N, C-alpha and C positions, 0 to 999 in steps of 0.2 A: 584553467580547465586543459586539461593533455587533445592534442590531438585524437589519441587513443580510443580517449572518453570518452569525445564528439563521435566520432564512427562507430560508438559500439554502442550511445545513446542512434543513432540516426539509424542504424540494422534492425535495432529494436519495434523504430517508427515504423520501420520498413517493413517487418514481416507480420507487423499489423491489420499491413495498407493505408496505417494514420502519413497523412502528409506531414514532411519532418522542414512546418515552420517555423523560423530561428528560438523560439519561446518555448517549446514543444522540443527540438530539439536540446536547449539548454537543460531544462526541467528534466531531463534523459538523460542527460551525459549525466547529473546528477544522484542522477535515483541508482542505474546501473553501468556507469562508465567507468569504475574498478572491477564488474564485475560478483558484482557480491550484493548482498539478499538484503533488504537496510526495511524497518519499520519507519514511517514518519507520521506528521501533521502536517495538514497545507499551510500551517503557520510554520514549521520549521524552514519547511520545503524553500518556500519565501525567506524567511532569514537566511539560507546558506544560498538561498540565489544572487541577494544580497550581496553578501559576504563573499560571491564570483564579480560582482561591478556585472551581473546583466540588470538591463535595466525592462523587470516586468511582475504586473500588480498586482495584489494577492487574489483580486476577482478571477482573474488571469492565471494564476494556480489550480485555483480553484476549479475552473472549466476546463482547464487542461486533465486538471484529474479526473473528474468528471468523464474526459473520454479516453482517458486512460482504463478507466473501468470498462466503461463502454463497449471497450473489442477485449478485455481480459487481461490489459498487460498486468496491471493491479486488482490488489484488493481492496473490499474497504470491511475493516475492522470495527464495529459503531461497541465502547468502552461500555457509554453511558446515553443517556437520552442527547446532551449539552457536548461528547466527543467523539471525533471518528477521526481514526489511525485508519493506514496505506501499508499496505504489506507486499514486494515486487514477490513476492513468493506464494504464486496462487495456487501450488497445490494444497489439497485439505490437509491442514495442520490446525492445533487447539497452537491455542498463546497464551501465556502469563502475566497481567498487569501488575502490573507494582504500582499499586497504590499510593506511597512515601514520595516516590518522582514521575509518576505518568509518566510509566515509561510502558512499550508494549514490547513482547521478547520469545520467541518460537519456548512452545511448550513442546516434548521429547514425546512425538504423534505415537512411537510404537508401544509407550506406558498406557494410553487412550484407552478405555472399553465401554464404547456403549451398546450393554444386554438389548433393548426395545425402546422404540418410538413409541409415542402413541396415534394409534386411525387421524391420517388427515382429518379434518371436513368432509361430506359429501364433494362434489368439486372440486376438489384442490390436491393438490400434490405439495410433498417436500422437496422443496428447491433444492437445499446446504442448510445444515446443523454448522452454528457458530460455535463455537466451543472458547470463554473465555472467565479466563482461572485468576481471580484476584491475587495477590498474596501482597501483605503487610511484613516489615524486617520485627523483627524478636524484639 
């Protein structure tokens, strides 16, 4: 991991007010160290950390991702009840889920039009609308 990636990861944590522990910095550097947005699972981030020689448990990865979500650094995208993906791009946008190989990509938001939503039940408000478009290769 380059020192630029580590610095970018540290800065990312600091902007959210998160204490930059060794594990958080290492995971942040993997996520934003190159300055690009990415989609990932806890397992894929764990594998990337292991490949970099970082000693971090899968439980620590899950806990860290929850902390990153809680402060708005990443967003969780639930594709089905058993699998969550995470996205470093926290702006509202739709996703494509590629069923054949199980990966998530951004869908062009300028092409999405939602003309009407149902009213929220009494005592509730709509917090967000997640759009995941499932794709299968022909």
